[in-house]
C-alpha positions in Angstrom: -7.3 66.4 -181.8 -11.1 66.9 -181.8 -10.9 68.8 -178.6 -8.4 71.2 -180.0 -10.5 71.8 -183.1 -13.5 72.7 -180.9 -11.6 74.4 -178.0 -9.2 76.6 -179.9 -11.8 79.2 -181.1 -13.4 79.2 -177.6 -10.1 79.8 -176.1 -9.1 82.5 -178.4 -8.5 85.7 -176.8 -11.5 88.2 -177.0 -10.6 91.9 -178.1 -12.8 94.1 -176.0 -11.7 97.6 -177.4 -9.3 98.9 -180.1 -8.3 101.8 -177.9 -9.1 104.1 -180.7 -12.2 106.5 -180.5 -14.9 105.5 -183.1 -13.2 102.3 -184.1 -15.2 99.4 -183.0 -13.9 95.9 -182.5 -14.7 93.6 -185.6 -15.0 90.0 -183.9 -14.7 88.3 -187.3 -11.9 90.5 -188.5 -10.0 87.7 -190.2 -12.8 86.7 -192.3 -13.6 90.3 -193.2 -10.0 90.9 -194.1 -10.0 87.9 -196.5 -13.1 88.9 -198.2 -11.8 92.4 -198.6 -8.5 91.4 -200.0 -9.9 89.0 -202.4 -12.1 91.6 -203.5 -9.4 94.1 -203.9 -7.4 91.6 -206.0 -10.4 91.1 -208.3 -11.1 94.8 -208.7 -7.5 95.9 -209.4 -7.5 93.7 -212.5 -9.3 96.6 -214.3 -6.0 98.6 -213.9 -3.4 98.0 -216.7 -0.9 95.3 -215.8 2.1 97.5 -216.3 1.0 100.2 -213.9 3.0 100.8 -210.8 -0.2 101.3 -208.8 -1.6 98.0 -209.7 1.7 96.2 -209.1 2.0 97.9 -205.6 -1.7 97.1 -204.6 -1.4 93.5 -205.8 2.0 92.9 -204.0 1.0 94.1 -200.6 -2.6 92.8 -200.9 -1.4 89.2 -201.6 1.1 89.4 -198.7 -1.5 90.5 -196.3 -4.0 87.8 -197.7 -1.4 85.0 -197.2 -0.8 86.1 -193.7 -4.6 86.2 -192.8 -5.1 82.8 -194.5 -2.2 81.4 -192.3 -2.9 82.9 -189.0 -6.0 82.0 -187.1 -6.4 84.7 -184.7 -6.3 88.5 -184.7 -3.4 88.8 -182.4 -1.1 86.8 -184.7 -2.3 88.6 -187.9 -1.5 92.0 -186.2 1.9 90.7 -185.1 2.9 89.4 -188.4 1.8 92.3 -190.5 3.0 95.0 -188.2 0.6 97.4 -189.7 -1.6 98.2 -186.9 -4.8 96.5 -185.5 -6.9 94.4 -187.6 -9.9 96.9 -187.4 -7.4 99.5 -188.9 -6.5 97.0 -191.7 -10.1 96.6 -192.5 -10.6 100.4 -192.8 -7.4 100.6 -194.9 -8.7 97.7 -197.2 -12.1 99.4 -197.6 -10.3 102.7 -198.4 -8.2 101.0 -201.0 -11.3 99.6 -202.8 -12.8 103.1 -203.0 -9.5 104.4 -204.4 -9.3 101.6 -207.1 -12.8 102.7 -208.2 -11.6 106.3 -208.4 -8.5 105.5 -210.2 -10.4 103.6 -212.7 -12.8 106.5 -213.2 -9.8 109.1 -213.6 -7.8 107.0 -215.7 -4.5 108.7 -214.9 -2.6 106.1 -217.1 -4.7 106.9 -220.3 -2.7 110.0 -221.2 -2.3 110.2 -225.0 1.4 109.9 -226.3 1.3 113.3 -228.0 -0.2 115.3 -224.9 1.8 118.1 -224.2 1.9 119.5 -220.7 2.3 123.3 -220.1 5.1 124.2 -218.1 4.5 127.4 -215.9 7.4 129.1 -214.4 6.9 131.0 -211.1 9.3 133.8 -210.4 8.0 134.1 -206.8 10.7 134.5 -204.2 11.5 131.3 -202.2 11.0 131.6 -198.5 14.3 131.7 -196.5 13.5 128.6 -194.5 13.3 126.6 -197.9 16.7 125.3 -199.1 17.6 126.3 -202.6 18.7 123.2 -204.7 20.9 124.9 -207.2 23.5 122.8 -208.9 27.1 123.9 -208.6 29.1 125.3 -211.6 29.8 123.0 -214.5 33.4 122.6 -215.5 34.8 124.6 -218.4 35.2 121.5 -220.5 31.4 121.2 -220.6 30.9 124.7 -222.0 33.7 124.2 -224.6 32.0 120.9 -225.7 28.7 122.4 -225.9 30.1 125.3 -227.9 31.9 123.0 -230.4 28.7 121.0 -230.9 26.4 124.0 -231.5 28.9 125.5 -234.1 28.8 122.4 -236.2 26.2 122.3 -238.8 23.9 119.5 -238.9 24.7 117.2 -241.7 22.0 117.0 -244.5 19.7 114.0 -244.6 20.5 111.7 -247.4 19.0 108.6 -249.1 22.0 106.5 -247.8 23.4 106.5 -251.5 26.9 107.7 -252.1 26.9 111.4 -253.3 29.5 112.9 -255.8 31.2 116.0 -254.7 31.5 118.8 -257.2 
């Protein structure tokens, strides 16, 4: 038992290269990833709970953190996550932290309820290689119903009390 505890780290396969130009091997990639994922989970707390961005980041970060905690070597982490090499995951986690800071700065979820967006229509011709997604014709019944609805006058708003007709 003691021998396994000591020998396992020594017998672990050493990664010599990533095979990607400019991406150096990180010998302690597991520890780096665990620290980055913990930091990501801490930083994302500044984003409102109901935002999709926060939910997505928390979800995949927790899953990756769990794998990093369960696995001891870089090969097992790469195999289980199936998201590239651990060095690529490190770069991705660092980029996510930068993006979280930018998202907090930009505050895209802080749009006021009364904000009106201007719609700009462009009549420029569509290139021939771009498919035109035009809906098919609506059934005649739709147009008849629409006509009937628009002909009717809207009822007057009342206080809810019965009114006498004259």
